[in-house]
N, C-alpha and C positions, 0 to 999 in steps of 0.2 A: 224730518227724519234725523236720526242720530248721526252726527258727523264723526263720532269716535268709534273705533273698532279695534278688536284684538283678533287677528286672522290666523287660523291654523288649518293646515291641510296635510295631505300625504307628503312624505319627504321628497318624492319625485313622481311626476306624471308623464307617461309616454302615451301619446294619442296619435292614431292614424292607422290606415290600412296596412296589415302585415306586421304590426308592432308585436304581436304575440310571439313572433319568431325570436324575439330578444329575451324571452323569459329565462332561458337557460343561462345566458351571459349575465343577466341581472342577478339571478339566484346564486350563481357560483361565488359571488362576492359577499354573500350574506350567510349562507349555510350550505352544508353538503348532504343533509338528509332532510327531505321535505315531507311534511304531511300534506298530501294533495287532496284537498276537500273539493268534491265535485257534486254535480247534480245528476239528473238522469240522462243528460245528453252525452252519449258515449263518444260521439265524433269529436267534440271539443276536449273531453277528458283525455282521450287517447292521443290527440294532437299535442297537448301540453305535456303529457307523460313522456312522449317520445322526445320532445324538444329538450326537456330537462335531463332525460336519460342520456341523450347524445352529448350533453355537457358534462357528463360524469357525475350527475347528482342522483343519489339514491332516493326513492320515493315510497311512501306508504299511502295507499289509497283509502279514502274515507268518503262514502257516498251519503248524501243528504236527500231524504225523500220528503217532499212537501214543505210546509211552513217550518221555520226554525223553532224548535222546542228546547227548553232549558235542559232537559235530560239528554238530548242529542248533543248539545254543546259540551256538556260535562263528559259524555262518552268520548267525543272527539278529542277533548283535552287529555283524557286518560290514555287514549291510543297514541297520541303524540309523545307523552311521557314514556310509556312502555316501549315504544319503538325507538326512542332516543333521537327524536326529530329536533333539529335546532332552527328550523324555519317552517313556516306554514304558507301554502299557496292556496288561495280560494279562487276557484275557477267555476263560475256559474252565475246564476241570477242573484237577486238580493238575499234570498233565503240561504244560499250557499255561502256568500261572502259574510253575512251576519254570523252564521255558525262558525266560520273560520275565525272571525275576529274575536268572538266569545271564547273559542277554544284556545286561541293564542293567549288571551288574558288569564283564563282559568288554569291553563297548564303551569303557569308560573305563580299562581295564587290559589293553592289547593284548599283553602278554607271554604266554609259554607258559601256557595254562590249567592245566597240571599243577602250576604253582607254587602254585596256590591250592586244589587238590583234596585232600581228606582220603584217607587209607589208601593210595591209589595214587600220590599226588603229595606235594608238600612241605608242604601245609597252611598256607601262609603267609597272613597277613592281606592284604587288598587294599591297593594303594598309593594309589590314587585313589578318591574317592567314586563310587559307581555313578550312572548316570542315574536321575532320579526315576522311581518306578514306582507306577502305580495298579493294584491287583489287583481284578478283578471275577470271583469264582468263579461257575461255572454248574452245579457239582455240589456235593453236601453230603458231603464226605469228608476231604480232606487237611488243611484249615485252613491251607494254604500262604500264604493272604493275610495272615497275621499271624506268619509264622515268618521266621527270619533266614538260612535256607539253601535251596539248590536241590538236589534229589536228581537225579543224572544217571547214565544208563547208560553204562558204559565197555566197549564190546564187546570190545576186545582183552584186557581182564582178566576179562571175564564177571562183572562185579560192578556194583552201584549204590553210588555214594558221594556225599558232599555237597561242594558249594562253599559255604562258610559264612563269614559276616562279619556283625556286627551292623548294618553300614550297608546290608545288603541288605534290611532290613525295608522293605516298601512305605511310601510316604509317606501313602497313603490306601488303605483297603480298603473296597470297597462290596459288601455282602452283601445280595442281593435274592432272597428265597426264590422269587419268581415265575419267576426264570430257571431253576429246577430242575424245573419242572412237566413239561417234555418229556423228562426223563431216563427211559429205559425201565426196567422192573422189575429186570432183571438188574444193570444198572449202579447202580440205587438200592440194591440189596442189598449189592453189594460196597463201594461208597463209604460207605454207611451203617455197615457193619460196621467199616470203617477208622476212621470218626469215633468209633464207640463204643469201639474199641480205644484211641484216642488220648485218651480221658478216663479210661479204666480204668488204663492203664499209668502215667501220671503220678501218679495217686492213690496207687499203691503203690510208687512210685519212691523210691530212696534220697535223691533230691533234692526230694521233695515238701515243700511249705511251706504255711503257712496261707493265703497269697494264691491260689496255684494250686488249692488244695483247693476254694475257692469255685467256680471254673470247672468243676472235675471233678464235684462233687456235682450241680450243676444240669444239666450236660451228660449225665451218666449217666442221670439220671431222665428227661430229655426224649427222649434217644435211645432208651432202653429202651421207653418207652411208645409211640413213634411209628414205629419202623423198619418193623415189619410192616405197619402202617397205610399208610405211604407206598409200600411195595412192592406192596400189594394194590390201592391206589387212588392213582394218581399225581396225581389232581386234588384230593386231600385237602389243602387249603391249610394247615390247622393242623398236620398231620403234616409237610408240607414246611418249614414255619417252624421246627418243633422240630428237624428234622434239620439245617437250615442253622445253627441256633443251636448244636446239639451239635458240629457241625464247627468252628465258630468257637471255641467253648470249648476244643476239643481242640487247636487251633493255639496258642491263648494258653497252655494248660497245658504242652504238650510243649516249646514254645520256651524255657520257663523252669524246667521240672522234669524234662525228659528222658522217655524211653520205656522200653523193656525188651526182653525176649527175643522177643516177637512180631516187633517190627521188626528186632531183631538177626538173626533167622533170615530174615525177608522180604527183606533186602537181598541176600544171595547168591542166593536163589532167583530173585528178579527179574532178577538179572544173568546167571544161567545158563539161564533158561528164559523163553519168551514167555508169561508168566502175569501177569494184572492184579494190581497191588499190593494193592488192596482185597480181592480174592478170596483171596489168599494169607493176609493178616492174618485174614480171617474164619475160615478153616479152622484156623489156628494158635491163635486166641484161647482156645477151651475147653481145648485140650491144654496150653498154657503155664500157664493158671490152675491146672489140676489138678496139674501137676508143681511149680510154684512153691509152692502151698499145702502139698503133701506135704513138699517140701524144708524149708520153714519150720518145719513141725511137728516134723520129725525133727532138724534141726540148729540152729534158732534159734527155739524156741517162745515166747520173750519178744519177738520182733520185732514192732513195732507194725503191720507190713503184714498180719499175720494177722487182726487186728481190723478192718483196713480192708477186707479181702476179705469179711468178714462184713457190713460195712456195705453193700458193693456188692451182695451177695446179697439183702439186705432191700430195697434200692431197686429192683432189677430184678425180683425174684420178687414183690415187693409183699406180703411176709409178714414180720412182725416176728420170727418164729421161724425164718426161713430160715437154713440153714447153708452150709458150704463146698461140700458135695456138691450142694446145691440150685442153687448158682450155676453149677457146671459143667454140670449137667443142663439148666438153663435156656438156657445158651449153646449147648449141643449141639442142643437142640430148635429154637432160633431158626435155627441154620444149616440144619437140615432144612427148616423152614418157608420159608426164603428160597431154597431150592434151591442152596445153596452146595456145590460139588463137592469131592471129595477132590483132593489135589495130584497124584494120578496122572493126572488129566485133562490135565495140562499136560506129560505125558511124563516126569515124575519117577518113578524106579523105586528099588527097594531098593539098587541099586548106586550110586545118587547120594547116599545118606544120609550116608555118612562124609565125602566131599568137601564136602558142604554144611555139615556140622557143623564141619569144620576151618576153613572160610572164615568161618563165622558168629562164631566167638570173637573175630575182629578187628573186628567191627562196633561202631561207637561207641555204639549204642543199648544194648548189653549192660552198659555201665558203670552204668546207672541201674536195672537190674533189682533187685528187693528182696533177692535173695540170689544169690550166684554159683552158676551151674549147671555141673555137670561134663559132659564130652563124652557119657557114656552117657545122661545125662538129655536132652541135646539130640537124641541119636539116637532115644530113646524118643518125644519129641515129634514128630519128623519121621515116624517110622514110623506113629504113631497117626493122623497127618494125611493119610496117603496115600489113605485110602478114607473 
């Protein structure tokens, strides 16, 4: 694996129970009028709104419904400009924080957003610095609070792509596990599996390096031991803390070492179907691990990613003798225990497999997969994940 790295993350990270209470003190040093981007959880939104209000900070509320769409981000940016906001606070799940990040960028760069979008646009760097952003995640999944991109749905192209620039990194990330206690079991399962995927894929990535390895190792072990616990008992504070930490580690790792085929396939699926990103990743993860391991064994048996998959197996299975097959079986059983459905639940059929595979090869995440996969291998993964 690569011993060189260029590491970037949020300017400051506050992690721990009750840290959300510091959002007012943090914000007052950055801006006095915040665009508060929130999701549908009124409890968390009102809590943050009160905290910043008590600090004398004016706020304009912007609510995000569902997955982040480019039009929503443009609208949020316009609201920020029209309201005279000089700081943005994203308080919610990955969709909310991605919308907030995109809005912060577009508010200061009012030209055509397609100039900056990857895949469907020109992928140009931003001209001006974004508005400063404070990220406060309320789910343990995407790690978006420490990444440099916003994943946006482009309905006209039926795909999800990134608006990406290093300057989009939040100036402060406040990760408070207590904010995730009210997350229901189904969402805990899907976001938790996304978090676990985002510490596994960077660990076997072609861009893995000794620094991101540190995040992945700790994240895999904490996520593996606590995901089912958090799903079974949402009030398990230790499990919630582990999952929040796993999610944070995943964000740190993926932003600097990339992802892989799970997210490469998840991008077109999320663009073509109304399916939650975390649930897609959850169902794909065991299948991608199985196909990646087999491809490595057959075509690149000396690839260090094979040994890394063995390490992951030992950490998750908690058996020093665990092998590749044990890893895949453990992930499959975890999906069953968490009630993760097959992709067919979201309307995906065998007729959709080829178009999805064709779109997936253009996803940026595939560039970091430990081995290039052929179209037939992608088809196999998708077919296996249908049920």
